[in-house]
N, C-alpha and C positions, 0 to 999 in steps of 0.2 A: 739334819735335824735342827729343826726350826725351836726356836727359845722355848716356846710353851709348850713344845712336845714331851711327852715322857721319854725316860731313858728305857727303851724298850728291853734291852739286855738286860738291866736290873729288874727290872718287870719278872722278864722271863726266872730269871733267879731267884728271886724272891717267894715267886709261886713253889717254884720247885721245893726248894728250903723247907715249905712246909706240910710237902708230902712225904711220905714215908720213902723208905730208901727204895729203888727200883721202879717207884710211882711213875705215873706221865702225865702231862698235860696235854691238853689241845690249844695252839695256839688262839684260837678264840678264845680262851680262860685270858691269856692276857690282854688280851685286845679289851674285854668287857672289862676287866681290871683297870684299867687305864686310859682306856677310848672315849668312855663315856656315849650317850645314846648315840655317836655314831663310828661303834664300835668295828663296823663292817669298814669302813674306808678305811679302818688302819693296819689290816690283815697281812697287807704288802709288806709292811713295816717293821710288823712282830716277823712275818717269816725273811726277811732278811736279818733282822738282829740274832734271830736261830741262827742262818745259815753263817753268820757271824760266831755263835758260841760255838758251831762245829768244828769251823777254821782254829779256834784258840783251843778246842781241846774241853769245852767245857759240860757240853751237852749232846745228846747223838737224837738226830729225828730217824723216827722207827715209823714203819706201814704194816699193818698186821704183826707187829712184835719185834718182826725184823727190821736191824739197822738197814739204811737205806743213803745212796748218794744224793745228797741236797740238790747237788747239779741237776739233777733230770729227774725227781720224782716228780709224779704228778698225783692228782688227789688227796683224798684225808691223809694226813700226819700227827705222831704226837711228838712231843719232846720230853726227853728225861735226862738226869744227870748222868753224866758219862761215867761206867764202872771202871 
């Protein structure tokens, strides 16, 4: 992480904290919240942070409402606090 890069894990967790229990966010929500006008360029950083949070037991990555394996998922995903 570069010196001026946001702590993407904190951005994700802060956004989830603002949601009701069980609610999800899109990774692009985090990228937009802290990535500025070039938020699309930050999507890989956000997804990497999300995978780290999964490994730490903090969040789940879901697709179509089902928890998925972050190492093999393709396509749109959502993030939620682990229950």
